[in-house]
Residue frames relative to the residue before (quaternion, step in Angstrom):
aa qw qx qy qz dx dy dz
X 1.0000 0.0000 0.0000 0.0000 0.00 0.00 0.00
X 0.1812 -0.7899 0.5755 0.1095 3.68 -0.86 0.95
X 0.1094 -0.8115 0.5721 -0.0472 3.39 -0.59 1.34
X 0.1498 -0.7449 0.6444 0.0861 3.61 -1.03 0.97
X 0.1763 -0.7670 0.6142 0.0583 3.39 -1.07 1.05
X 0.1138 0.8404 -0.5086 0.1485 3.54 -0.29 1.21
X 0.1390 0.8306 -0.5173 0.1523 3.57 0.51 1.31
X 0.4140 -0.5684 0.6104 0.3646 3.58 -1.44 0.02
X 0.6523 -0.4995 0.3934 0.4126 3.33 -1.42 -0.12
X 0.3628 -0.6442 0.5992 0.3072 3.61 -1.18 0.38
X 0.3245 -0.7996 0.4710 0.1831 3.65 0.08 1.28
X 0.8505 0.1927 -0.2142 0.4400 3.39 -0.97 1.10
X 0.7272 0.3364 -0.2083 0.5609 3.55 1.51 0.09
X 0.8182 -0.0820 0.0952 0.5611 3.58 0.77 -0.92
X 0.4324 -0.6812 0.5240 0.2728 3.60 -1.05 0.68
X 0.7186 -0.4565 0.3388 0.4006 3.52 -1.29 0.37
X 0.6528 0.5312 -0.2636 0.4714 3.42 1.06 -0.89
X 0.6545 0.5266 -0.2584 0.4770 3.49 1.02 -1.01
X 0.6464 0.5529 -0.2777 0.4465 3.51 1.12 -0.89
X 0.6583 0.5492 -0.2259 0.4625 3.33 1.08 -1.13
X 0.6464 0.4898 -0.2969 0.5041 3.59 1.04 -0.86
X 0.6946 0.4523 -0.3173 0.4608 3.65 0.65 -0.90
X 0.6216 0.5182 -0.3653 0.4601 3.73 0.87 -0.67
X 0.6595 0.5280 -0.2748 0.4591 3.57 0.95 -1.03
X 0.6198 0.5209 -0.3229 0.4902 3.67 1.08 -0.83
X 0.7126 0.4451 -0.3147 0.4416 3.53 0.62 -0.95
X 0.6220 0.5232 -0.3670 0.4525 3.70 0.88 -0.83
X 0.7070 0.4759 -0.2885 0.4363 3.56 0.73 -1.10
X 0.6245 0.5479 -0.3656 0.4198 3.54 0.98 -0.49
X 0.6992 0.4179 -0.2695 0.5138 3.53 1.11 -0.58
X 0.8002 0.1141 -0.0291 0.5881 3.60 1.13 -0.80
X 0.1540 -0.8461 0.5076 0.0522 3.55 0.47 1.39
X 0.7198 0.4852 -0.2937 0.4003 3.62 0.88 -0.59
X 0.5181 0.6485 -0.4028 0.3857 3.63 1.27 0.08
X 0.4187 -0.6623 0.5546 0.2801 3.56 -1.29 0.46
X 0.0555 -0.8255 0.5614 -0.0187 3.56 -0.46 1.14
X 0.1660 -0.8112 0.5606 0.0083 3.66 -0.63 1.09
X 0.1184 -0.8330 0.5362 0.0681 3.61 -0.54 0.87
X 0.0215 -0.7892 0.6034 -0.1128 3.57 -0.79 1.37
X 0.0629 -0.8161 0.5738 0.0266 3.55 0.21 1.14
X 0.1765 -0.8265 0.5345 -0.0016 3.57 -0.94 1.03
X 0.1447 -0.8079 0.5666 0.0727 3.47 -1.23 0.20
X 0.3496 -0.7826 0.4644 0.2230 3.71 -1.04 0.16
X 0.7330 -0.3711 0.2081 0.5308 3.47 1.16 0.44
X 0.6801 0.5225 -0.3061 0.4132 3.64 1.07 -0.30
X 0.8067 -0.1885 0.1581 0.5373 3.54 -0.95 -0.60
X 0.7414 0.3852 -0.2660 0.4808 3.56 -0.82 0.89
X 0.4722 0.7136 -0.4183 0.3046 3.58 1.28 -0.29
X 0.6795 0.4932 -0.3036 0.4504 3.53 0.92 -0.83
X 0.6551 0.5056 -0.3133 0.4659 3.60 0.99 -0.93
X 0.6541 0.5151 -0.3388 0.4382 3.55 0.97 -0.57
X 0.6650 0.5208 -0.2714 0.4613 3.49 1.10 -0.76
X 0.6505 0.4975 -0.2982 0.4903 3.49 1.21 -0.87
X 0.6729 0.4842 -0.3229 0.4567 3.63 1.05 -0.50
X 0.7933 0.3949 -0.1374 0.4426 3.51 1.03 -0.71
X 0.6774 0.4093 -0.2696 0.5485 3.67 1.29 -0.39
X 0.3649 -0.7289 0.5406 0.2081 3.56 -0.59 1.00
X 0.8058 0.2736 -0.1943 0.4879 3.68 -0.84 0.85
X 0.4344 0.6813 -0.4913 0.3253 3.58 1.24 0.24
X 0.1450 -0.8010 0.5793 0.0428 3.56 -1.01 0.89
X 0.4340 -0.7207 0.5023 0.2000 3.42 -1.03 1.15
X 0.0410 0.7336 -0.6739 -0.0775 3.65 -1.27 0.42
X 0.1743 -0.7919 0.5748 0.1099 3.34 -1.26 0.52
X 0.0519 -0.8276 0.5588 0.0100 3.75 -1.02 0.60
X 0.3582 -0.7227 0.5480 0.2219 3.51 -1.01 0.67
X 0.0354 0.8166 -0.5639 0.1179 3.52 -0.49 1.26
X 0.6315 -0.5154 0.4417 0.3747 3.42 -1.52 0.09
X 0.3153 -0.7507 0.5459 0.1976 3.62 -0.69 1.04
X 0.7786 -0.4197 0.2670 0.3826 3.39 -1.39 0.13
X 0.7155 0.3966 -0.2214 0.5309 3.57 1.23 -0.60
X 0.6690 -0.5084 0.3247 0.4342 3.69 1.19 0.10
X 0.6158 0.5336 -0.3349 0.4731 3.62 1.29 -0.44
X 0.5236 -0.6413 0.4497 0.3354 3.60 -1.04 0.61
X 0.0790 -0.7635 0.6409 -0.0044 3.44 -1.20 1.02
X 0.4204 -0.6751 0.5467 0.2618 3.54 -1.23 0.55
X 0.0404 -0.8072 0.5889 -0.0005 3.67 -0.53 1.01
X 0.2920 -0.7406 0.5744 0.1905 3.62 -1.38 0.22
X 0.0259 0.7360 -0.6700 -0.0934 3.43 -1.27 0.10
X 0.3685 -0.7403 0.5358 0.1706 3.54 -1.30 0.50
X 0.1907 -0.7288 0.6437 0.1346 3.62 -1.14 0.68
X 0.2363 -0.7513 0.6136 0.0569 3.43 -0.86 1.26
X 0.6179 -0.5386 0.4254 0.3835 3.51 -1.28 0.58
X 0.7540 0.3650 -0.2924 0.4612 3.64 -0.91 0.89
X 0.6259 -0.6078 0.3214 0.3682 3.48 1.34 0.16
X 0.5175 0.5977 -0.4466 0.4189 3.58 1.19 0.23
X 0.1504 -0.7817 0.6025 0.0576 3.51 -0.95 1.10
X 0.1424 -0.8274 0.5419 0.0386 3.61 -1.00 0.83
X 0.0071 0.8085 -0.5884 0.0081 3.59 -0.76 0.90
X 0.2618 -0.7265 0.6044 0.1960 3.49 -1.29 0.39
X 0.5395 -0.6472 0.4625 0.2759 3.42 -0.97 1.19
X 0.6152 0.6248 -0.2957 0.3791 3.63 0.99 -1.04
X 0.6932 0.5246 -0.2645 0.4176 3.47 1.15 -1.05
X 0.7545 0.3465 -0.1907 0.5238 3.63 1.27 -0.51
X 0.8078 0.1759 -0.0526 0.5601 3.61 1.10 -0.83
X 0.3775 0.7908 -0.4285 0.2204 3.53 1.19 0.45
X 0.6718 -0.5405 0.3516 0.3646 3.61 -1.14 0.62
X 0.6594 0.5112 -0.3117 0.4547 3.60 1.02 -0.89
X 0.5979 0.5786 -0.3595 0.4224 3.66 1.15 -0.31
X 0.5881 0.5663 -0.3286 0.4749 3.65 1.30 -0.08
X 0.4023 -0.6668 0.5468 0.3075 3.70 -0.93 0.51
X 0.7620 -0.0489 -0.0174 0.6455 3.58 1.21 -0.50
X 0.6313 -0.5489 0.3822 0.3926 3.61 -1.09 0.45
X 0.0275 -0.7688 0.6387 0.0150 3.56 -1.06 0.66
X 0.1136 -0.8530 0.5017 0.0884 3.65 0.49 1.14
X 0.7124 0.4478 -0.2845 0.4594 3.65 0.85 -0.53
X 0.7883 0.3222 -0.1953 0.4865 3.70 0.89 -0.80
X 0.4758 0.6815 -0.4636 0.3069 3.61 1.09 -0.28
X 0.1516 -0.8172 0.5556 0.0226 3.63 -1.05 0.86
X 0.3887 -0.6890 0.5717 0.2175 3.51 -1.38 0.41
X 0.2128 0.8279 -0.4935 0.1605 3.56 1.13 0.48
X 0.6546 0.5366 -0.2834 0.4510 3.52 0.93 -1.05
X 0.6055 0.5339 -0.3749 0.4558 3.62 0.93 -0.69
X 0.6791 0.4956 -0.2960 0.4534 3.66 0.78 -0.91
X 0.6264 0.5360 -0.3494 0.4453 3.45 1.09 -0.79
X 0.6270 0.5591 -0.2954 0.4551 3.59 1.08 -0.97
X 0.6389 0.5242 -0.2860 0.4851 3.48 1.07 -0.97
X 0.6577 0.4877 -0.3347 0.4665 3.57 0.93 -0.75
X 0.6210 0.5441 -0.3580 0.4360 3.65 1.00 -0.69
X 0.6199 0.5565 -0.3114 0.4572 3.62 1.12 -0.84
X 0.6549 0.5182 -0.3023 0.4595 3.49 1.15 -0.89
X 0.6300 0.5620 -0.3110 0.4365 3.45 1.03 -1.05
X 0.7054 0.4945 -0.2273 0.4541 3.50 1.19 -0.87
X 0.5501 -0.6931 0.2918 0.3632 3.41 1.44 0.11
X 0.1291 0.8213 -0.5311 0.1637 3.59 1.28 0.81
X 0.2752 -0.7466 0.5838 0.1612 3.54 -0.99 0.97
X 0.7776 0.0276 -0.0415 0.6268 3.62 1.31 -0.36
X 0.1629 -0.7842 0.5867 0.1191 3.58 -1.03 0.58
X 0.1342 -0.7147 0.6811 0.0858 3.53 -1.33 0.75
X 0.1677 -0.7833 0.5985 0.0115 3.49 -1.02 1.03
X 0.2026 -0.7670 0.5986 0.1113 3.61 -0.46 1.16
X 0.1587 -0.7947 0.5821 0.0665 3.56 -0.55 1.26
X 0.4686 0.6645 -0.5015 0.2956 3.50 -0.88 0.88
X 0.8060 0.3557 -0.1824 0.4366 3.46 -1.13 0.60
X 0.4138 0.7681 -0.4309 0.2305 3.53 1.43 -0.10
X 0.4500 -0.6781 0.5325 0.2327 3.48 -1.32 0.70
X 0.7180 0.4998 -0.1629 0.4562 3.47 1.16 -0.73
X 0.1088 -0.7216 0.6722 0.1247 3.52 -1.27 0.39
X 0.2931 0.7749 -0.4868 0.2769 3.64 0.75 1.06
X 0.5476 -0.6796 0.3969 0.2841 3.68 1.06 0.24
X 0.5709 -0.6127 0.3266 0.4382 3.46 1.58 0.29
X 0.3721 0.7712 -0.4547 0.2450 3.55 1.41 0.26
X 0.5721 0.5966 -0.3333 0.4536 3.47 1.34 -0.66
X 0.6480 0.4833 -0.2983 0.5074 3.63 0.88 -0.99
X 0.7136 0.4698 -0.2895 0.4315 3.61 0.69 -1.05
X 0.6228 0.5342 -0.3347 0.4634 3.63 1.09 -0.60
X 0.6047 0.5730 -0.3060 0.4608 3.52 1.25 -0.70
X 0.6956 0.4552 -0.2152 0.5124 3.42 1.22 -0.88
X 0.7267 -0.4663 0.2372 0.4452 3.70 1.23 0.12
X 0.5294 0.6437 -0.4019 0.3792 3.63 1.20 -0.18
X 0.2436 -0.7715 0.5712 0.1386 3.54 -1.34 0.34
X 0.1377 -0.7556 0.6367 0.0685 3.59 -0.65 0.94
X 0.0063 0.8387 -0.5425 0.0475 3.63 -0.35 1.19
X 0.4563 -0.6399 0.5613 0.2592 3.59 -1.33 0.67
X 0.8106 -0.3538 0.2302 0.4058 3.51 -1.47 0.02
X 0.7233 0.4213 -0.2254 0.4986 3.52 1.05 -0.87
X 0.5935 -0.6144 0.3248 0.4060 3.58 1.28 0.10
X 0.4868 0.6876 -0.4125 0.3464 3.51 1.38 0.23
X 0.5347 -0.6264 0.4348 0.3644 3.49 -1.01 0.55
X 0.4096 -0.7182 0.4842 0.2862 3.61 -0.78 0.69
X 0.5195 -0.6214 0.4513 0.3745 3.60 -1.08 0.47
X 0.6340 -0.5387 0.3746 0.4092 3.62 -1.11 0.43
X 0.6955 0.4622 -0.3963 0.3816 3.61 -1.43 0.39
X 0.6106 -0.5947 0.4227 0.3078 3.38 -1.39 0.55
X 0.5814 0.6210 -0.3799 0.3633 3.57 1.07 -0.23
X 0.6398 0.5418 -0.2755 0.4704 3.46 1.48 -0.38
X 0.6064 0.6803 -0.3250 0.2527 3.43 1.22 -0.59
X 0.4977 0.6496 -0.4279 0.3836 3.55 1.43 -0.29
X 0.7327 0.4512 -0.2374 0.4508 3.48 1.15 -0.58
X 0.3195 0.7616 -0.4757 0.3027 3.55 1.46 0.36
X 0.1138 -0.7960 0.5894 0.0775 3.56 -0.89 1.00
X 0.8161 -0.0187 0.0887 0.5707 3.51 1.04 -0.87
X 0.2459 -0.7415 0.6047 0.1549 3.55 -1.25 0.67
X 0.1822 -0.7882 0.5826 0.0785 3.45 -0.86 1.01
X 0.0282 -0.8318 0.5521 -0.0499 3.64 -0.13 1.31
X 0.3196 0.8005 -0.4594 0.2145 3.50 1.10 0.43
X 0.7589 0.3333 -0.1319 0.5436 3.41 1.31 -0.87
X 0.3292 0.7643 -0.4681 0.2972 3.52 1.25 0.34
X 0.4146 -0.6960 0.5176 0.2753 3.54 -0.65 1.00
X 0.4929 -0.6582 0.4926 0.2849 3.61 -1.03 0.84
X 0.4911 -0.6102 0.5131 0.3509 3.65 -1.13 0.51
X 0.6286 -0.5678 0.3736 0.3781 3.34 -1.26 0.28
X 0.6827 -0.5144 0.2733 0.4411 3.66 -1.06 0.59
X 0.7133 0.4733 -0.2603 0.4466 3.67 1.02 -0.71
X 0.5318 -0.6574 0.3630 0.3915 3.53 1.38 0.02
X 0.4113 -0.6507 0.5972 0.2253 3.42 -1.63 0.03
X 0.0549 -0.7542 0.6530 0.0424 3.57 -1.00 0.89
X 0.2093 -0.7094 0.6597 0.1333 3.54 -1.04 0.86
X 0.2995 -0.7416 0.5916 0.1015 3.40 -1.01 1.22
X 0.0596 -0.8251 0.5619 0.0043 3.63 -0.45 1.12
X 0.2062 -0.7623 0.5954 0.1481 3.49 -1.22 0.53
X 0.6925 0.3447 -0.2846 0.5663 3.45 1.31 0.50
X 0.3333 -0.7229 0.5513 0.2497 3.80 -1.14 0.50
X 0.3166 0.7848 -0.5073 0.1627 3.77 1.00 0.34
X 0.3821 -0.6869 0.5551 0.2720 3.60 -0.98 0.58
X 0.7276 -0.4683 0.3104 0.3936 3.52 -1.16 0.30
X 0.8391 0.1385 0.0017 0.5261 3.52 0.83 -1.34
X 0.6844 0.5267 -0.3682 0.3443 3.51 -1.36 0.24
X 0.7728 -0.3834 0.2441 0.4429 3.64 -1.17 -0.10
X 0.7424 0.3600 -0.2464 0.5085 3.45 1.24 -0.40
X 0.4926 0.7467 -0.3288 0.3026 3.54 1.50 0.08
X 0.7718 -0.3918 0.2299 0.4449 3.59 -1.26 0.02
X 0.7025 0.4266 -0.3002 0.4842 3.72 0.83 -0.80
X 0.7661 0.4363 -0.2960 0.3677 3.62 0.61 -0.99
X 0.7023 0.4507 -0.2597 0.4860 3.50 1.17 -0.74
X 0.7978 0.3211 -0.1288 0.4937 3.63 0.79 -1.12
X 0.4767 0.7055 -0.4143 0.3217 3.65 1.20 -0.31
X 0.6642 0.5231 -0.2852 0.4515 3.55 0.96 -1.12
X 0.6522 0.5210 -0.3146 0.4519 3.64 1.04 -0.82
X 0.7009 0.4380 -0.2288 0.5144 3.64 1.34 -0.32
X 0.6372 -0.5933 0.2675 0.4127 3.38 1.37 0.46
X 0.4698 0.7034 -0.4408 0.3002 3.75 1.26 0.08
X 0.3737 -0.6802 0.5908 0.2203 3.56 -1.14 0.87
X 0.7204 -0.4526 0.3148 0.4208 3.41 -1.35 0.27
X 0.6416 0.4868 -0.3390 0.4864 3.67 0.90 -0.77
X 0.6384 0.5554 -0.3078 0.4350 3.61 0.86 -0.89
X 0.6005 0.5452 -0.3277 0.4846 3.53 1.10 -0.92
X 0.6565 0.5323 -0.3035 0.4399 3.52 0.67 -1.07
X 0.6523 0.5041 -0.2969 0.4819 3.56 0.99 -1.00
X 0.6784 0.5120 -0.2968 0.4354 3.55 0.77 -1.04
X 0.6419 0.5658 -0.2690 0.4422 3.42 1.03 -0.89
X 0.6099 0.5143 -0.2865 0.5305 3.47 1.07 -0.96
X 0.7084 0.4678 -0.3176 0.4224 3.69 0.68 -0.88
X 0.6364 0.4818 -0.3307 0.5035 3.70 1.07 -0.73
X 0.6356 0.4743 -0.3924 0.4659 3.68 0.90 -0.66
X 0.6438 0.5076 -0.3609 0.4445 3.72 0.93 -0.59
X 0.6216 0.5297 -0.3198 0.4804 3.59 1.10 -0.72
X 0.6321 0.4970 -0.3249 0.4979 3.58 1.01 -0.62
X 0.6248 0.5064 -0.3501 0.4802 3.65 0.90 -0.64
X 0.7322 0.4504 -0.2509 0.4450 3.62 0.93 -0.80
X 0.7463 0.4067 -0.2101 0.4832 3.57 1.03 -0.78
X 0.3012 -0.7540 0.5083 0.2872 3.51 1.11 -0.75
X 0.4015 0.7102 -0.5100 0.2726 3.63 -0.71 -0.86
X 0.5502 -0.6149 0.4618 0.3254 3.54 -1.31 -0.52
X 0.1646 -0.8624 0.4717 0.0817 3.50 0.10 1.32
X 0.6616 0.5043 -0.2986 0.4677 3.44 1.38 -0.20
X 0.3469 0.7293 -0.4958 0.3194 3.56 1.40 0.19
X 0.5147 -0.6057 0.4975 0.3473 3.53 -1.19 0.75
X 0.7705 0.2979 -0.2521 0.5039 3.58 -0.86 1.08
X 0.4573 0.6857 -0.4593 0.3312 3.60 1.16 -0.23
X 0.6785 0.5056 -0.2630 0.4634 3.59 1.04 -0.78
X 0.5109 0.6825 -0.4347 0.2903 3.64 1.19 -0.44
X 0.8548 0.0479 -0.1307 0.5000 3.54 -1.17 0.92
X 0.7310 -0.4626 0.2356 0.4430 3.52 0.56 1.34
X 0.7532 -0.3918 0.2493 0.4659 3.66 1.01 0.76
X 0.4742 0.7127 -0.4367 0.2766 3.56 1.18 -0.11
X 0.5331 0.5958 -0.3877 0.4587 3.54 1.33 -0.66
X 0.6992 0.4533 -0.3061 0.4603 3.59 0.75 -1.01
X 0.6404 0.5299 -0.3531 0.4293 3.77 0.75 -0.82
X 0.7420 0.4261 -0.2479 0.4543 3.54 0.70 -0.91
X 0.6025 0.5106 -0.3508 0.5033 3.55 1.26 -0.36
X 0.7216 0.4666 -0.2669 0.4362 3.58 0.74 -1.09
X 0.8278 0.2893 -0.1482 0.4573 3.62 0.88 -0.85
X 0.7424 0.3277 -0.1857 0.5540 3.50 1.30 -0.30
X 0.4843 -0.6968 0.4173 0.3252 3.60 1.19 0.17
X 0.3353 0.7425 -0.5310 0.2331 3.68 1.02 0.41
X 0.4083 -0.6908 0.5601 0.2059 3.48 -1.40 0.57
X 0.3055 -0.7622 0.5395 0.1861 3.51 -0.89 0.85
X 0.1930 0.8041 -0.5516 0.1094 3.70 -0.46 0.86
X 0.6373 -0.5665 0.4053 0.3297 3.39 -1.37 0.86
X 0.4328 -0.7824 0.3912 0.2178 3.48 -0.49 1.29
X 0.6210 0.5771 -0.3579 0.3914 3.55 1.11 -0.65
X 0.6328 0.5337 -0.3158 0.4637 3.54 0.99 -0.89
X 0.6949 0.4796 -0.3136 0.4345 3.62 0.72 -0.92
X 0.7095 0.4795 -0.2798 0.4340 3.45 0.87 -1.06
X 0.5905 0.5407 -0.3407 0.4929 3.60 1.13 -0.63
X 0.5915 0.5205 -0.3555 0.5029 3.69 0.94 -0.62
X 0.7088 0.4794 -0.2833 0.4331 3.65 0.63 -1.09
X 0.7124 0.4690 -0.2312 0.4681 3.47 1.07 -0.93
X 0.5047 -0.6995 0.3943 0.3170 3.57 1.25 -0.05
X 0.1346 0.8203 -0.5410 0.1276 3.74 0.96 0.75
X 0.6957 0.4634 -0.3301 0.4385 3.53 0.63 -1.04
X 0.6269 0.5114 -0.3633 0.4620 3.76 0.91 -0.83
X 0.6835 0.5151 -0.2850 0.4315 3.64 0.87 -0.90
X 0.6245 0.5627 -0.2694 0.4698 3.45 1.17 -0.78
X 0.6365 0.5851 -0.3228 0.3852 3.56 1.12 -0.81
X 0.7830 0.2733 -0.2041 0.5201 3.58 1.11 -0.36
X 0.5047 0.6685 -0.4156 0.3545 3.56 1.20 0.59
X 0.3405 -0.7065 0.5852 0.2061 3.52 -1.27 0.47
X 0.7559 0.0482 0.0226 0.6525 3.59 1.32 -0.56
X 0.1147 -0.7232 0.6752 0.0887 3.52 -1.25 0.73
X 0.1137 -0.7320 0.6645 0.0987 3.41 -1.22 0.76
X 0.0224 0.7630 -0.6460 -0.0016 3.53 -0.99 0.92
X 0.0122 -0.8097 0.5861 -0.0269 3.54 -1.43 0.18
X 0.0026 0.7780 -0.6274 -0.0338 3.42 -1.38 0.13
X 0.7039 -0.4996 0.2521 0.4375 3.57 -1.12 0.23
X 0.7543 0.0303 -0.0091 0.6558 3.66 0.90 -0.80
X 0.1695 -0.7553 0.6315 0.0456 3.52 -1.14 1.16
X 0.1575 0.7646 -0.6037 0.1616 3.52 -0.56 1.19
X 0.8046 -0.3208 0.2160 0.4506 3.45 -1.37 -0.14
X 0.6582 0.5264 -0.3052 0.4434 3.63 1.07 -0.92
X 0.5109 0.6617 -0.3990 0.3766 3.63 1.26 -0.36
X 0.7448 0.4101 -0.1978 0.4879 3.57 1.13 -0.71
X 0.6098 0.5174 -0.3375 0.4965 3.55 1.33 0.45
X 0.8328 -0.2568 0.0909 0.4819 3.51 0.56 1.11
X 0.5610 0.5911 -0.4166 0.4029 3.61 1.15 0.23
X 0.7718 -0.4020 0.2071 0.4469 3.54 -1.13 0.17
X 0.6865 0.5055 -0.2855 0.4379 3.54 0.78 -1.02
X 0.6861 0.4741 -0.2671 0.4829 3.48 0.92 -0.97
X 0.6181 0.5140 -0.3449 0.4845 3.62 1.03 -0.48
X 0.6822 0.4868 -0.2750 0.4711 3.50 0.93 -0.83
X 0.6141 0.5350 -0.3246 0.4810 3.64 1.08 -0.79
X 0.6742 0.5120 -0.3080 0.4341 3.54 0.88 -1.04
X 0.6838 0.5126 -0.2682 0.4447 3.53 0.88 -1.20
X 0.6219 0.5158 -0.3353 0.4845 3.59 1.07 -0.81
X 0.6044 0.5678 -0.3269 0.4532 3.66 0.90 -0.86
X 0.7132 0.4165 -0.2881 0.4846 3.54 0.70 -1.14
X 0.7088 0.4068 -0.3188 0.4801 3.76 0.91 -0.44
X 0.5266 -0.6872 0.3937 0.3089 3.62 1.10 0.08
X 0.4928 0.6605 -0.4084 0.3926 3.54 1.38 0.46
X 0.4026 -0.6998 0.5141 0.2897 3.69 -0.71 0.92
X 0.2669 -0.7854 0.5511 0.0905 3.53 -1.22 0.77
X 0.1094 -0.7322 0.6667 0.0863 3.67 -1.09 0.72
X 0.1746 -0.7906 0.5827 0.0694 3.52 -1.08 0.73
X 0.1015 -0.7235 0.6815 0.0415 3.60 -1.01 0.90
X 0.0541 0.7784 -0.6210 0.0742 3.65 -1.01 1.03
X 0.5495 -0.5916 0.4425 0.3903 3.42 -1.12 0.41
X 0.7853 -0.0455 -0.0029 0.6175 3.53 0.99 -0.61
X 0.2033 -0.7810 0.5863 0.0708 3.61 -1.15 0.66
X 0.4086 -0.7095 0.5134 0.2572 3.54 -0.75 1.02
X 0.6122 -0.5530 0.4234 0.3743 3.50 -1.25 0.66
X 0.8015 0.3357 -0.2407 0.4325 3.58 -1.10 0.70
X 0.6842 0.4441 -0.2821 0.5051 3.53 1.40 -0.07
X 0.5486 0.5625 -0.4254 0.4492 3.64 1.13 0.18
X 0.7606 0.3693 -0.3212 0.4267 3.54 -1.38 0.63
X 0.7213 -0.4605 0.3523 0.3788 3.48 -1.52 0.05
X 0.5394 0.6536 -0.4468 0.2865 3.51 -1.31 0.04
X 0.5927 -0.5070 0.4486 0.4363 3.54 -1.23 -0.59
X 0.3161 -0.7456 0.5725 0.1279 3.32 -1.37 1.06
X 0.6938 -0.4225 0.3075 0.4956 3.58 -1.12 0.39
X 0.8186 0.3096 -0.2384 0.4209 3.43 -1.28 0.73
X 0.5635 -0.6181 0.3483 0.4232 3.52 1.52 0.25
X 0.5004 0.6602 -0.4299 0.3590 3.70 1.11 -0.07
X 0.4912 -0.6706 0.4783 0.2832 3.52 -0.88 1.02
X 0.4368 -0.6993 0.5121 0.2407 3.58 -0.79 1.08
X 0.5894 -0.5265 0.4638 0.4003 3.57 -1.23 0.28
X 0.5338 -0.6257 0.4614 0.3327 3.56 -1.24 0.53
X 0.7707 0.0405 -0.0273 0.6353 3.49 1.25 -0.45
X 0.1396 -0.7714 0.6208 -0.0033 3.44 -1.21 0.99
X 0.0352 0.8168 -0.5753 0.0260 3.61 -0.74 0.99
X 0.2277 -0.7771 0.5812 0.0797 3.60 -0.76 1.12
X 0.4543 -0.6962 0.4878 0.2664 3.48 -0.78 1.04
X 0.5799 0.5963 -0.3587 0.4237 3.65 1.13 -0.61
X 0.6416 0.4950 -0.3125 0.4957 3.57 1.19 -0.79
X 0.6865 0.4448 -0.3443 0.4609 3.61 0.77 -0.84
X 0.7121 0.4807 -0.2642 0.4381 3.69 0.83 -0.87
X 0.4934 -0.6849 0.4368 0.3111 3.54 1.21 -0.53
X 0.7853 -0.1821 0.0235 0.5913 3.54 1.43 0.25
X 0.7081 -0.4720 0.3037 0.4284 3.60 -1.28 0.30
X 0.6676 0.5344 -0.3151 0.4115 3.59 0.76 -1.14
X 0.7085 0.4975 -0.2779 0.4162 3.54 0.86 -0.93
X 0.5788 0.5915 -0.2893 0.4810 3.44 1.40 -0.79
X 0.7314 0.4329 -0.2566 0.4602 3.52 0.86 -1.11
X 0.5835 0.6117 -0.3586 0.3960 3.48 1.17 -0.50
X 0.8108 0.0452 0.0084 0.5836 3.50 0.96 -0.93
X 0.0169 -0.8548 0.5183 0.0189 3.58 0.58 1.08
X 0.6209 0.5088 -0.3785 0.4608 3.73 0.97 -0.56
X 0.5947 0.5538 -0.3683 0.4517 3.66 0.90 -0.72
X 0.7655 0.3916 -0.2363 0.4526 3.58 0.65 -1.03
X 0.5537 0.5876 -0.3591 0.4681 3.56 1.28 -0.40
X 0.6452 0.5142 -0.2857 0.4876 3.49 1.12 -0.73
X 0.6396 0.5479 -0.2619 0.4713 3.43 1.09 -1.00
X 0.6609 0.5224 -0.2756 0.4631 3.53 1.04 -0.86
X 0.6651 0.4959 -0.2887 0.4780 3.51 1.10 -0.82
X 0.5954 0.5660 -0.3033 0.4828 3.54 1.12 -0.67
X 0.6963 0.4514 -0.2908 0.4763 3.45 0.84 -0.87
X 0.5818 0.5255 -0.3606 0.5052 3.70 1.08 -0.74
X 0.7048 0.4966 -0.2952 0.4118 3.73 0.63 -1.01
X 0.6191 0.5368 -0.3395 0.4619 3.58 1.21 -0.86
X 0.7149 0.4715 -0.2679 0.4414 3.67 1.00 -0.52
X 0.6196 0.5333 -0.3349 0.4686 3.47 1.32 0.09
C-alpha cells in the first residue's frame, strides 16, 4: 500500500515535519511493508520556510540581521527556491514571540521589509511572503518604510513606528519605495479577515497581541486612516492578515493576496504525490469548520477527492459534527476516518504533553484498519 502523509503543524506542540515523522513511524510499526511518503505542509504561517526547505529540492537558506518588532535586532531567515523565487515568513522577523512582552501600539514590521530588501538585493525574481504570527498592527507600514516609503504626519514629520501612530497619518510618500520584483509579490494568508471592522485586523487579532479595548479602537482608527491614504481594497479577503500587513503590501506594493495552503501545496508537489497514493493522511492541531475553507487540511482533502484518493485525518481536537464519514460543511467530502488525539490520550492536557506518542498511536490504529 502506498500512503502519503501530508499534515500541517500542530501549533504549539509539533511542527509539520515532526507530525509527518510520527505518523509515518506509527504506520510502519503496524505495516512495515508499505511505502510511506512524507509531505509536511503549511498555510503561510509559522513553519512555511521549514516545509519548503524539506520538500523543494535545491532550496537555499539565507540569514539576515534585522530590526525586530520591538526595535532590538533579531536574526531572520529567508529561502531561495530554484527559478528565482524567494520566500520569507513575517513571523521570523516581526513575530509576536520575538517580543519579551506584547507591545500592541509600538510593535513594528520593519524587519520584514529589511528581509524583503535583502531578497531584492540577491536578485529575487518573485517573492512569496508568509503572513502569520505578527506582533504588530501597523498595516505593514514598518515593512514599507524599510523599503523606502515615508509615512508622514500633518507637519510633514515621519511618524514613529507602530500601529499606535497611524491615527495621525496625513500623507504617504511612495516616491522612494523600491519596486517589487518583475515576477511580483504574493502574500500567503491563512485567514480571510478584511482590514477593518468587527472581523478586521484590530478587532479580531488585537487582543491576541495584548491590546486593550481602548487600544483596539485606536489601532482601528489608524488602519482606517491608512486605508484613506493608500486606497486599494481594505475589504479584500486576507487584507487584515498579520495586523493589516496584507493590506499594506497589496495597496502600496502591488502584492497579491492568496490562500497560503493552496500555493504551498503546489510548490511542495501535492498533486504529484497524490498521483501515486492509495491513501493520504492529513492533520492539524484543531479540526473544525474553518479547516475546510482554505486551510491545509481542507486543501489536502479537496485535492485528494479530485484525485480519487481516500483521506484519513488525525487532529489534536475535532469539533463535534465533523467526525466520521459523509459530507462536511461546504460540500467537501469528509475524511473516511477521523481520529482525535484528545480521545486517544483521554484529554487535552495528556495529548499536548506527548503529541508524538499519540500521533504514532493514531497512525497504528489507522493502519490496523486497512
